[in-house]
Backbone as numpy.savetxt, mean C-alpha at the origin, in Angstrom:
# Nx Ny Nz CAx CAy CAz Cx Cy Cz
8.87 14.69 13.71 7.40 14.63 13.29 7.55 14.79 11.64
6.79 13.94 10.88 6.40 14.44 9.67 5.74 15.42 9.22
6.05 16.28 8.29 4.94 17.34 7.79 4.93 17.28 6.30
4.18 18.22 6.03 3.94 18.43 4.42 5.14 18.46 3.44
6.24 19.18 4.39 7.52 19.46 3.48 8.18 18.27 3.11
7.98 17.32 4.19 8.77 15.90 3.75 8.03 15.17 2.88
6.80 15.25 2.70 6.23 14.84 1.34 6.54 15.56 0.02
6.54 16.64 0.20 7.12 17.64 -1.02 8.63 17.34 -1.38
9.36 17.24 -0.40 10.73 16.67 -0.74 10.80 15.52 -1.36
10.24 14.48 -0.83 9.63 13.13 -1.49 9.48 13.04 -3.00
8.56 13.86 -3.21 8.25 13.90 -4.90 9.48 14.20 -5.63
10.32 15.07 -5.06 11.23 15.69 -5.92 12.37 14.21 -6.18
12.48 13.58 -5.00 13.49 12.52 -4.86 13.00 11.49 -5.53
11.61 11.15 -6.04 11.37 10.04 -6.64 10.76 10.22 -7.97
10.78 11.50 -8.66 10.05 11.83 -9.71 10.85 11.07 -11.07
12.18 10.57 -10.99 12.69 9.98 -12.23 12.55 8.41 -11.98
11.80 7.81 -10.72 11.78 6.32 -10.88 9.91 5.93 -10.64
9.20 6.87 -10.60 7.84 6.40 -10.51 7.12 7.34 -11.94
5.83 7.15 -12.15 5.00 7.78 -12.85 3.97 8.61 -12.10
3.37 9.56 -12.56 2.25 10.47 -12.14 1.04 9.75 -12.69
0.37 8.54 -11.65 -0.55 7.84 -12.35 -1.87 8.63 -12.50
-2.65 8.14 -13.67 -3.82 8.75 -13.76 -4.94 8.35 -12.86
-5.95 9.46 -12.83 -7.27 9.29 -12.45 -8.40 9.29 -13.35
-8.96 7.90 -13.44 -9.98 7.96 -14.19 -11.32 7.59 -13.66
-12.51 8.06 -14.72 -13.97 8.00 -13.86 -14.35 6.62 -13.94
-15.10 6.16 -12.72 -15.58 4.90 -12.68 -17.11 5.10 -13.00
-17.62 6.36 -12.39 -19.14 6.50 -12.36 -19.02 8.37 -12.28
-20.18 8.71 -12.14 -20.38 10.28 -12.34 -19.49 10.83 -11.08
-19.50 10.05 -9.84 -18.82 10.77 -8.73 -17.87 9.83 -7.99
-17.42 8.86 -8.76 -16.50 7.88 -8.30 -15.36 7.92 -9.38
-13.96 7.96 -8.76 -13.03 8.27 -9.52 -11.74 7.29 -9.04
-11.14 6.47 -10.07 -10.03 5.81 -9.36 -8.92 6.30 -9.77
-7.78 5.97 -8.70 -6.49 6.50 -8.70 -5.46 5.16 -9.02
-4.96 5.11 -10.14 -4.59 4.13 -10.72 -2.91 3.63 -10.39
-2.76 3.15 -9.21 -1.63 2.85 -8.87 -0.94 1.69 -9.46
-1.93 0.78 -9.97 -1.52 -0.36 -10.60 -0.66 -0.09 -12.13
-0.60 1.23 -12.32 0.01 1.31 -13.53 1.45 1.93 -13.35
2.10 1.82 -12.15 3.22 2.00 -11.93 4.28 0.80 -12.51
5.33 1.35 -13.23 6.04 0.32 -14.11 6.73 -0.88 -13.16
6.70 -1.99 -13.66 7.27 -2.89 -13.24 6.70 -3.74 -12.12
6.77 -2.63 -10.98 6.26 -2.96 -9.86 4.58 -3.15 -9.78
3.76 -2.21 -10.59 2.82 -2.54 -10.44 1.73 -2.10 -9.24
2.29 -1.10 -8.51 1.93 -0.72 -7.24 2.42 0.44 -6.52
1.66 0.94 -5.38 2.26 2.28 -4.92 3.43 2.21 -4.21
3.97 0.95 -3.75 4.98 0.54 -2.60 6.16 1.40 -3.32
6.24 1.49 -4.76 7.60 2.14 -5.31 7.92 3.39 -4.70
6.85 4.10 -4.41 7.00 5.53 -3.96 7.67 5.73 -2.46
7.49 4.70 -1.57 8.02 4.91 -0.08 9.40 4.47 -0.50
9.71 3.06 -1.21 10.80 2.50 -1.24 11.94 3.33 -1.95
11.27 4.11 -2.96 12.16 5.09 -3.62 12.82 6.20 -2.95
11.88 6.60 -2.27 11.89 7.97 -1.28 13.44 7.49 -0.34
13.00 6.31 0.47 13.96 5.96 1.25 15.40 5.57 0.66
15.33 5.12 -0.54 16.71 4.38 -1.18 17.32 5.66 -1.83
16.67 6.51 -2.34 17.38 7.73 -2.89 17.83 8.74 -1.94
17.23 8.65 -0.61 17.79 9.46 0.25 18.93 9.40 0.81
19.00 7.79 0.94 20.12 7.24 1.54 20.98 6.60 0.55
21.13 6.92 -0.65 21.70 6.20 -1.49 23.31 6.49 -1.41
23.78 7.48 -1.08 25.22 7.61 -0.73 25.93 6.93 0.15
25.04 6.40 1.41 25.43 5.72 2.44 25.41 4.23 2.36
24.27 3.79 1.67 23.95 2.22 1.88 24.17 1.58 0.51
25.18 0.49 0.39 25.40 -0.20 -0.85 24.45 -1.50 -0.89
23.81 -1.78 0.34 22.85 -2.70 0.28 21.71 -2.53 1.46
20.61 -3.13 1.42 19.37 -2.99 1.78 18.87 -4.17 2.32
17.91 -4.40 3.32 17.45 -5.69 3.52 15.68 -5.21 3.90
14.55 -5.98 3.41 13.34 -5.63 3.58 12.58 -6.96 3.93
11.32 -6.81 4.41 10.45 -8.19 4.33 9.01 -7.37 3.94
8.53 -8.33 2.90 7.31 -8.09 2.13 6.41 -9.22 1.75
5.14 -8.74 1.40 4.24 -9.78 0.96 4.32 -9.99 -0.47
4.85 -8.75 -0.95 4.83 -8.61 -2.53 5.53 -7.47 -2.94
4.63 -6.38 -3.26 4.75 -5.26 -3.82 6.02 -4.34 -3.35
6.15 -4.22 -1.94 7.25 -3.57 -1.41 8.39 -4.11 -1.63
8.46 -5.34 -1.63 9.77 -6.17 -2.13 10.29 -5.95 -3.51
8.91 -6.13 -4.41 9.23 -5.70 -5.81 9.86 -4.45 -6.03
9.25 -3.30 -5.14 9.64 -1.92 -5.26 11.14 -1.91 -5.02
11.55 -2.48 -3.69 13.08 -2.26 -3.22 13.80 -3.06 -4.37
13.50 -4.26 -4.99 14.35 -4.58 -5.53 14.73 -3.95 -7.17
13.46 -3.34 -7.78 13.42 -2.49 -8.98 14.24 -1.25 -8.72
14.16 -0.28 -7.52 14.65 0.85 -7.16 16.31 0.25 -7.18
16.49 -0.82 -6.43 18.03 -1.31 -6.00 18.69 -1.33 -7.44
18.13 -2.10 -8.29 18.84 -2.23 -9.74 19.12 -0.84 -10.35
18.08 0.00 -10.53 18.40 1.49 -10.52 19.38 1.98 -10.07
19.49 1.94 -8.87 20.64 2.82 -7.99 21.98 2.07 -7.72
22.02 0.77 -8.14 22.98 -0.08 -7.98 23.34 -0.53 -6.30
21.85 -0.96 -5.96 22.03 -1.10 -4.47 21.69 -2.46 -4.21
22.42 -3.47 -3.82 22.04 -4.75 -3.50 20.84 -5.05 -2.49
19.88 -6.05 -2.77 18.72 -6.11 -2.10 18.36 -7.45 -1.73
18.06 -7.64 -0.50 17.49 -9.05 0.19 16.18 -8.66 0.65
15.17 -9.62 0.23 13.85 -9.56 0.63 13.50 -10.94 1.54
12.80 -10.71 2.76 12.25 -12.03 3.54 10.73 -11.87 3.30
10.28 -13.01 2.87 8.94 -13.29 2.51 8.31 -14.42 3.36
6.90 -14.40 3.83 6.40 -15.68 4.49 6.49 -16.76 3.64
6.91 -18.09 4.06 7.24 -19.37 3.47 5.94 -20.06 2.74
4.69 -19.35 3.03 3.51 -19.72 2.27 3.20 -18.51 1.36
3.86 -17.71 0.86 3.52 -16.70 0.12 3.22 -17.29 -1.36
2.38 -16.64 -1.96 1.97 -17.09 -3.20 2.92 -17.15 -4.23
2.76 -18.19 -5.27 3.91 -18.63 -6.01 4.04 -17.62 -6.96
3.01 -16.87 -7.37 3.35 -15.69 -8.48 4.13 -14.60 -7.73
3.97 -14.37 -6.48 4.70 -13.32 -5.73 6.26 -13.69 -5.68
6.47 -15.19 -5.31 7.84 -15.52 -5.29 8.60 -15.31 -6.43
7.98 -15.78 -7.50 8.54 -15.67 -8.96 8.82 -14.30 -9.36
7.75 -13.61 -9.18 8.32 -12.00 -9.48 9.33 -11.61 -8.59
9.33 -11.85 -7.24 10.46 -11.20 -6.29 11.62 -11.69 -6.71
11.85 -13.08 -6.98 13.13 -13.55 -7.52 13.72 -12.77 -8.94
12.68 -12.12 -9.92 13.24 -11.58 -10.86 13.79 -10.36 -10.54
13.44 -9.45 -9.28 13.78 -8.08 -8.79 14.66 -7.97 -7.84
14.91 -8.86 -6.80 15.74 -8.58 -5.77 16.73 -9.61 -6.13
18.03 -9.13 -5.33 19.16 -10.32 -5.42 19.11 -11.24 -4.81
18.53 -11.42 -3.54 18.46 -12.23 -2.62 17.00 -12.50 -2.15
16.34 -13.64 -1.88 15.13 -13.96 -1.49 15.14 -15.04 -0.21
14.72 -14.76 1.00 14.79 -15.54 2.03 13.29 -15.95 2.45
12.77 -16.98 2.45 11.49 -17.39 2.92 11.53 -18.06 4.22
10.77 -17.16 5.19 10.66 -17.92 6.53 9.39 -17.12 7.07
8.96 -17.89 8.22 7.65 -17.59 9.17 6.48 -17.80 8.34
5.51 -18.33 9.28 4.29 -18.63 8.62 3.07 -17.59 8.45
3.42 -16.33 9.30 2.61 -15.20 9.25 3.30 -14.12 9.13
3.15 -13.00 8.33 4.31 -11.78 8.06 4.74 -11.28 9.40
4.07 -11.05 10.35 4.77 -10.85 11.74 5.94 -11.35 12.16
6.35 -12.78 11.93 7.49 -13.38 12.00 8.42 -13.32 10.99
8.05 -13.01 9.84 8.77 -12.74 8.77 9.64 -11.53 8.94
8.86 -10.47 9.45 9.33 -9.28 9.80 10.43 -9.16 10.97
10.00 -9.78 11.95 11.09 -9.85 13.03 12.43 -10.54 12.49
12.23 -11.56 11.74 13.16 -12.57 11.13 14.10 -11.46 10.23
13.57 -10.91 9.59 14.14 -9.84 8.71 15.15 -8.67 9.31
14.37 -8.20 10.38 14.87 -7.05 11.09 16.13 -7.83 12.02
16.22 -8.81 12.54 17.24 -9.54 13.23 18.38 -9.78 12.31
17.84 -10.14 11.20 19.12 -10.35 10.21 19.79 -9.29 9.55
18.99 -8.04 9.67 19.61 -6.75 9.17 20.30 -6.32 10.26
19.91 -6.52 11.57 20.80 -5.91 12.61 21.96 -6.64 12.73
22.18 -7.90 12.39 23.42 -8.67 12.28 24.39 -8.73 11.44
23.88 -7.95 10.40 24.81 -7.74 9.14 24.88 -6.28 9.01
24.52 -5.49 10.26 24.73 -4.15 10.20 24.35 -3.56 8.91
23.18 -3.83 8.26 22.57 -3.58 7.06 21.34 -2.76 7.10
21.13 -1.62 6.55 19.72 -0.65 6.89 18.47 -1.86 6.43
17.50 -1.88 7.30 16.25 -2.51 7.09 15.34 -1.42 6.51
14.52 -1.70 5.40 13.67 -0.87 4.91 12.13 -1.32 5.33
11.42 -0.76 6.45 10.34 -1.28 6.97 9.42 -0.85 6.01
8.34 -1.79 5.39 7.19 -1.86 4.61 6.48 -0.70 4.71
6.04 -0.21 6.14 5.33 0.81 6.44 5.79 1.80 7.72
6.50 1.25 8.63 6.94 2.03 9.81 8.19 2.76 9.56
8.22 3.63 8.70 9.32 4.35 8.42 8.92 5.74 7.77
9.59 6.83 8.25 9.25 8.26 7.97 9.19 8.40 6.47
10.53 8.15 5.87 10.73 8.37 4.62 9.78 7.56 3.75
9.44 6.31 4.19 8.46 5.45 3.41 6.95 6.02 3.37
6.69 6.27 4.56 5.28 7.23 4.54 5.33 8.59 3.72
6.52 9.33 3.97 6.33 10.40 2.97 6.44 9.94 1.40
6.89 8.96 1.02 6.73 8.91 -0.25 5.57 8.38 -0.70
4.60 7.45 0.28 3.43 7.49 -0.27 2.59 8.27 -0.14
2.90 9.33 0.52 1.92 10.57 0.71 2.02 11.61 -0.62
3.11 11.02 -1.39 2.93 11.78 -2.73 1.70 11.45 -3.68
0.99 10.33 -3.49 -0.40 10.24 -4.04 -0.86 11.25 -3.76
-1.29 11.69 -2.54 -2.27 12.71 -2.00 -1.81 13.92 -2.76
-0.58 14.32 -3.02 -0.41 15.62 -3.82 -0.76 15.57 -5.00
-1.05 14.49 -5.77 -1.25 14.26 -7.24 -2.91 14.16 -6.99
-3.58 13.46 -6.14 -4.86 13.58 -6.16 -5.58 14.97 -6.28
-4.72 16.00 -5.41 -5.46 17.29 -5.22 -5.14 17.95 -6.46
-3.98 17.56 -7.08 -3.83 18.65 -8.40 -4.87 17.97 -9.57
-4.89 16.56 -9.54 -5.81 16.05 -10.56 -7.28 16.25 -10.37
-7.70 16.24 -9.11 -9.19 16.35 -8.82 -9.43 17.29 -7.73
-9.00 18.64 -7.88 -9.24 19.51 -6.69 -10.49 19.44 -5.92
-11.46 19.16 -6.66 -12.98 19.38 -5.97 -13.29 18.20 -5.02
-12.34 16.96 -4.98 -12.48 15.97 -4.40 -12.94 16.09 -3.13
-13.76 15.25 -2.43 -14.46 15.42 -1.03 -14.03 14.06 0.02
-13.82 13.13 -0.81 -13.61 11.86 0.05 -12.45 10.82 -0.54
-11.50 10.33 -0.21 -10.37 9.92 -0.79 -10.67 8.31 0.11
-10.86 7.33 -0.50 -10.53 5.81 0.09 -9.50 4.93 -0.19
-8.78 4.51 0.93 -7.33 4.51 1.22 -7.42 2.90 1.72
-6.96 1.90 0.94 -6.66 0.42 1.79 -5.69 0.73 2.84
-5.72 -0.20 3.96 -5.12 -0.17 4.89 -4.54 -1.40 5.32
-3.26 -1.68 5.43 -2.63 -2.92 5.73 -1.69 -2.33 7.26
-0.57 -2.09 6.95 0.36 -1.38 8.12 -0.10 0.11 8.51
-0.61 0.69 7.28 -0.99 2.13 7.59 -0.20 3.13 6.80
1.09 2.85 6.35 1.93 3.65 5.88 1.25 4.55 4.70
0.46 4.09 3.71 -0.30 4.61 2.74 -1.40 5.37 2.87
-1.96 5.09 3.81 -3.03 6.08 4.41 -2.52 7.21 5.56
-1.65 6.72 6.11 -0.97 7.83 6.90 -0.09 8.99 6.10
0.49 8.63 5.00 1.16 9.37 4.23 -0.19 10.23 3.18
-1.07 9.72 2.62 -2.02 10.15 2.15 -2.82 11.49 2.84
-3.09 10.94 3.98 -4.11 11.56 4.88 -3.12 13.00 5.27
-1.79 12.87 5.72 -0.85 13.74 6.29 -0.60 14.96 5.12
-0.80 14.47 3.72 -0.66 15.37 2.80 -2.00 16.08 2.34
-2.89 15.52 2.21 -4.26 16.15 1.94 -4.83 16.99 3.11
-4.70 16.44 4.28 -5.54 17.24 5.37 -4.63 18.37 5.74
-3.00 18.33 5.51 -2.23 19.41 5.52 -2.64 20.58 4.68
-3.25 20.27 3.54 -3.76 21.37 2.59 -5.06 21.53 2.58
-5.97 20.36 2.88 -7.34 20.69 2.90 -7.89 19.84 3.89
-8.29 20.19 5.15 -8.44 19.30 6.34 -9.96 18.99 6.15
-10.81 19.63 5.30 -12.30 19.08 5.08 -12.35 17.97 4.21
-11.51 17.59 3.63 -11.55 16.25 2.79 -11.71 15.13 3.83
-12.44 14.06 3.30 -12.44 12.92 4.41 -11.62 11.76 3.69
-10.65 11.25 4.61 -9.98 9.96 4.57 -10.73 9.01 5.08
-11.05 8.10 4.11 -11.58 6.86 4.65 -10.83 5.50 4.69
-10.23 4.84 5.81 -9.80 3.62 5.65 -10.32 2.50 5.56
-9.88 1.57 4.33 -10.79 0.45 3.88 -9.60 -0.75 4.07
-10.48 -1.88 5.10 -9.95 -3.08 5.06 -11.07 -4.23 5.02
-10.45 -5.27 4.79 -11.41 -6.38 4.61 -11.98 -6.99 6.12
-13.30 -7.12 6.15 -13.94 -7.82 7.13 -13.29 -8.80 7.63
-12.70 -9.91 6.75 -11.91 -11.00 7.54 -11.00 -10.51 8.29
-10.17 -9.73 8.14 -9.15 -9.33 9.11 -8.73 -7.92 9.05
-8.72 -7.05 10.38 -8.75 -5.42 10.07 -8.07 -5.22 11.27
-6.51 -5.39 11.33 -5.95 -4.96 12.40 -5.77 -3.57 12.92
-5.65 -2.64 11.83 -5.70 -1.38 12.37 -7.05 -0.88 12.66
-8.07 -1.04 12.00 -9.43 -0.96 12.51 -9.60 -1.55 14.06
-9.34 -2.40 14.34 -9.34 -2.95 15.69 -8.42 -2.28 16.60
-7.29 -1.95 16.45 -6.37 -0.94 17.04 -6.82 0.19 17.62
-7.72 0.81 16.47 -7.99 2.20 16.51 -9.27 2.39 17.72
-10.06 1.16 17.22 -11.29 1.09 18.12 -11.22 0.74 19.58
-10.09 -0.12 19.74 -9.62 -0.38 21.27 -8.77 0.76 21.85
-8.13 1.63 20.95 -7.24 2.32 21.48 -5.69 2.20 21.56
-5.42 0.78 21.06 -4.17 0.01 21.25 -3.99 -0.84 20.67
-2.81 -1.25 20.05 -2.49 -2.27 19.06 -2.57 -3.76 19.81
-3.25 -4.49 19.04 -3.48 -5.83 19.64 -3.29 -6.80 18.47
-3.10 -8.00 18.87 -2.81 -9.15 17.90 -4.66 -9.64 17.42
-4.67 -9.92 16.09 -6.03 -10.30 15.78 -5.63 -11.46 15.06
-6.70 -12.51 14.96 -6.50 -13.64 14.29 -6.38 -13.43 12.77
-5.50 -14.27 12.34 -5.08 -14.11 10.79 -6.09 -15.15 10.03
-6.60 -14.45 9.11 -7.73 -15.13 8.29 -7.50 -15.02 6.56
-8.04 -15.63 6.01 -7.84 -15.75 4.42 -8.58 -14.66 3.89
-7.94 -14.03 2.94 -8.77 -12.82 2.13 -8.27 -12.74 0.92
-9.03 -12.15 0.14 -8.65 -12.05 -1.30 -7.84 -10.78 -1.17
-8.01 -9.97 -0.33 -7.05 -8.81 -0.26 -5.99 -9.12 0.81
-5.21 -10.17 0.37 -4.11 -10.76 1.21 -3.02 -9.82 1.74
-2.88 -8.76 1.29 -1.94 -7.81 1.33 -1.97 -7.04 2.53
-3.35 -6.96 2.77 -4.05 -6.16 4.01 -4.24 -7.06 5.07
-3.89 -8.34 4.86 -4.18 -9.33 6.17 -2.68 -9.48 7.11
-2.52 -8.23 7.88 -1.43 -8.43 8.68 -1.50 -7.86 9.96
-0.79 -8.43 10.96 -0.88 -7.79 12.32 -0.09 -6.62 12.42
0.10 -5.67 13.12 0.87 -4.54 13.36 2.06 -4.77 14.29
3.06 -3.91 13.78 4.34 -3.92 14.42 4.01 -3.15 15.53
4.11 -3.63 16.92 3.63 -2.96 18.16 4.06 -1.43 18.44
5.11 -1.14 17.74 5.83 0.23 17.90 5.61 0.84 16.77
4.63 0.77 15.82 4.48 1.57 14.94 3.85 2.74 14.83
4.81 3.65 14.22 4.25 5.26 14.20 3.10 5.41 13.37
2.44 4.38 12.47 1.47 4.65 11.78 0.06 4.78 12.72
-0.05 4.02 13.78 -1.28 4.21 14.51 -1.69 5.44 14.98
-0.75 6.09 15.10 -0.86 7.64 15.77 -1.39 8.57 14.67
-0.88 8.19 13.61 -0.88 9.05 12.50 -2.36 8.53 11.61
-2.93 7.18 11.69 -4.01 6.85 11.19 -5.00 7.68 12.35
-4.66 7.67 13.58 -5.87 8.41 14.51 -6.08 9.54 14.16
-4.92 10.28 13.84 -5.09 11.80 13.39 -5.60 11.90 12.09
-5.26 11.50 10.91 -5.60 11.76 9.55 -6.84 10.60 9.05
-6.87 9.51 9.57 -8.24 8.90 8.95 -9.76 9.30 9.67
-10.61 9.60 9.02 -11.75 9.94 9.44 -12.69 8.81 9.92
-12.88 7.90 9.34 -13.46 6.64 9.28 -13.05 5.28 8.76
-13.49 4.08 9.12 -13.19 3.24 8.46 -14.36 2.29 7.80
-14.19 1.48 6.86 -15.16 0.78 6.25 -14.55 -0.64 6.01
-15.36 -1.78 6.49 -14.60 -3.10 6.27 -15.66 -3.69 5.02
-15.02 -4.57 4.42 -15.53 -5.11 3.12 -15.40 -6.56 3.04
-16.62 -7.52 2.53 -16.80 -8.89 2.56 -16.28 -9.11 1.50
-15.93 -10.35 1.30 -14.91 -10.95 0.32 -15.79 -10.76 -0.99
-17.22 -10.95 -0.92 -18.11 -10.94 -2.21 -17.83 -9.72 -2.80
-17.72 -8.59 -2.00 -17.80 -7.34 -2.52 -16.47 -7.05 -3.07
-15.32 -7.84 -2.47 -14.04 -7.50 -3.32 -14.14 -8.06 -4.45
-14.49 -9.21 -4.73 -14.68 -9.93 -5.86 -15.39 -9.13 -7.06
-16.55 -8.58 -6.56 -17.30 -7.65 -7.58 -16.49 -6.47 -7.97
-15.74 -5.96 -7.19 -14.87 -4.84 -7.52 -14.09 -4.85 -8.44
-13.21 -6.15 -8.25 -12.14 -6.55 -9.19 -12.94 -6.77 -10.64
-13.90 -7.43 -10.60 -14.66 -7.50 -11.91 -15.40 -6.27 -12.44
-15.89 -5.52 -11.62 -16.51 -4.11 -12.18 -15.38 -3.05 -12.72
-14.29 -3.00 -12.01 -13.24 -2.21 -12.62 -12.63 -2.68 -13.74
-12.49 -4.14 -14.18 -12.01 -4.62 -15.45 -13.18 -4.29 -16.60
-14.47 -4.59 -16.17 -15.42 -4.20 -17.09 -15.78 -3.11 -17.55
-15.54 -1.85 -16.53 -15.70 -0.31 -16.71 -14.36 0.31 -17.44
-13.22 -0.38 -17.08 -12.16 0.16 -17.47 -11.03 -0.60 -18.02
-10.99 -1.85 -18.30 -10.03 -2.73 -18.62 -8.83 -2.92 -17.49
-8.64 -2.41 -16.56 -7.82 -2.45 -15.75 -7.71 -3.65 -14.90
-6.43 -4.18 -14.56 -6.33 -5.41 -13.91 -5.88 -5.06 -12.44
-6.65 -5.33 -11.44 -6.47 -4.92 -10.17 -6.41 -6.04 -8.99
-5.54 -6.01 -8.09 -5.60 -6.99 -7.21 -6.91 -6.64 -5.92
-6.98 -7.71 -5.00 -8.09 -7.56 -4.07 -7.76 -6.19 -3.18
-6.47 -6.17 -2.65 -5.91 -5.20 -2.05 -6.06 -3.77 -2.34
-6.41 -3.63 -3.75 -6.66 -2.44 -4.40 -8.06 -2.15 -4.57
-8.63 -2.96 -5.38 -10.13 -3.00 -5.63 -11.10 -2.89 -4.43
-10.64 -3.12 -3.46 -11.49 -3.18 -2.21 -11.92 -1.54 -1.78
-11.10 -0.50 -2.31 -11.63 0.65 -1.98 -12.53 1.13 -2.81
-13.02 0.66 -4.05 -14.21 0.78 -4.91 -15.37 0.28 -4.08
-15.08 -1.05 -3.79 -16.28 -1.73 -2.72 -16.70 -0.85 -1.66
-15.58 -0.09 -1.10 -16.16 0.40 0.17 -16.83 2.03 -0.17
-16.46 2.42 -1.48 -17.19 3.59 -1.71 -18.45 3.22 -2.21
-18.88 2.30 -2.82 -19.90 1.91 -3.49 -21.21 1.54 -2.27
-20.22 0.75 -1.29 -20.85 0.71 0.07 -21.13 1.69 1.15
-20.51 2.77 1.09 -20.52 4.04 1.93 -21.96 4.77 1.67
-22.85 4.69 2.75 -24.10 5.49 2.52 -23.92 6.80 2.80
-22.75 7.10 3.57 -22.48 8.63 3.78 -21.94 9.52 2.88
-21.63 8.65 1.84 -20.55 9.39 0.96 -21.35 10.38 0.02
-20.63 11.90 -0.21 -21.23 12.86 -0.93 -20.42 13.73 -1.66
-20.62 14.07 -2.80 -19.66 14.86 -3.75 -18.79 13.59 -4.05
-17.72 14.22 -5.02 -16.73 13.80 -5.75 -15.73 12.76 -4.81
-15.61 11.43 -5.17 -14.63 10.50 -4.34 -13.54 9.95 -5.47
-12.29 9.75 -4.62 -11.32 9.08 -5.37 -10.73 7.60 -4.42
-11.07 6.69 -5.20 -10.42 5.40 -4.52 -8.97 5.01 -5.05
-8.26 4.60 -3.94 -6.75 4.61 -4.54 -6.69 3.29 -4.77
-6.65 2.69 -6.05 -6.28 1.29 -6.46 -4.89 1.09 -6.37
-4.47 0.55 -5.35 -3.16 0.39 -4.61 -2.17 -0.64 -5.63
-2.71 -1.47 -6.24 -1.81 -2.21 -7.12 -2.64 -3.52 -7.95
-1.84 -3.73 -9.00 -2.33 -5.00 -9.69 -1.77 -6.25 -9.82
-1.26 -6.53 -8.75 -0.41 -7.83 -8.92 -1.30 -9.01 -8.22
-2.04 -9.82 -9.07 -2.83 -10.84 -8.89 -2.52 -12.01 -9.75
-2.87 -13.16 -9.18 -2.67 -14.20 -9.96 -3.49 -14.34 -11.17
-2.87 -14.76 -12.42 -3.89 -14.42 -13.63 -4.81 -15.49 -13.63
-4.93 -16.91 -13.22 -5.89 -17.68 -13.06 -7.13 -17.18 -12.09
-6.68 -16.74 -11.04 -7.35 -16.10 -10.28 -8.22 -15.00 -10.68
-7.63 -14.13 -11.23 -8.30 -12.84 -11.91 -9.27 -13.41 -12.84
-8.92 -14.37 -14.19 -9.66 -14.80 -15.01 -11.03 -15.54 -14.60
-11.00 -16.30 -13.20 -12.10 -16.73 -12.68 -12.96 -15.90 -12.04
-12.33 -14.74 -11.52 -12.96 -13.81 -10.92 -14.10 -12.97 -11.98
-13.24 -12.65 -12.95 -14.06 -11.70 -13.98 -14.88 -12.74 -14.68
-14.69 -13.84 -14.74 -15.91 -14.62 -15.49 -16.75 -15.05 -14.60
-16.83 -14.69 -13.41 -18.33 -15.12 -12.68 -19.15 -14.32 -13.08
-20.58 -14.93 -12.79 -21.77 -14.37 -12.84 -22.53 -13.73 -11.78
């Protein structure tokens, strides 16, 4: 069972591979935790990948993973730093910008599956056949502990925080942050954020079980996945996340534009969505932190969004 000690240990493991990202004000009571500032990877996923790979560096000469983007970038980047061969499976309909960046960072890329669930299954089978470790993007205790280091930083940087808004895909980020923060101050609210278009974790929590949801397009494409049926994040989210907020596409677009106009930061839909949720939350009281999980967005798409009236 994961504990705060695992997160504290993870922090030591990854300290030479990540940066302590800043928290900047968006408004009087809303602050942004800028994980898009992480070097090369431009997202939080480097924390979990680094913790896993550093922890098992002596026994692993190669690793395999599956990713929509940032997790794969992270595995590739850390692999180059540690001298570990990396292979990443991606859906065959992945955005071209993600594929190009992945090819620069990982040693081998395999495109398969029209939805991420199929890609993930193929990657796990391949890893098993090769007897090579598979780094799950969210369903792994060391990955979750690594993501939780963000929670430790938030408490140090803004100890008066009352609410933390976290994007949820498979739930590794929210599980890690929730565990870290609630272990230190259980009164702080953790709010999970997902797009209205597709929200597998919110559906699972509301139904009390993991079910398959219809895959729909969203600007927060990295949050648009179905859950691994055996994921440990389901119970962690149930324990540590106080509530969910679902966000419409127009509000995600507005959040990307608002963040750029106020801070100059380039953010992806899957990260900016937390600001949209905070602005939408009528129950919000006190200081709030929005975890801006990443900044990997197609340049032309970004230009179009920030140019909208």
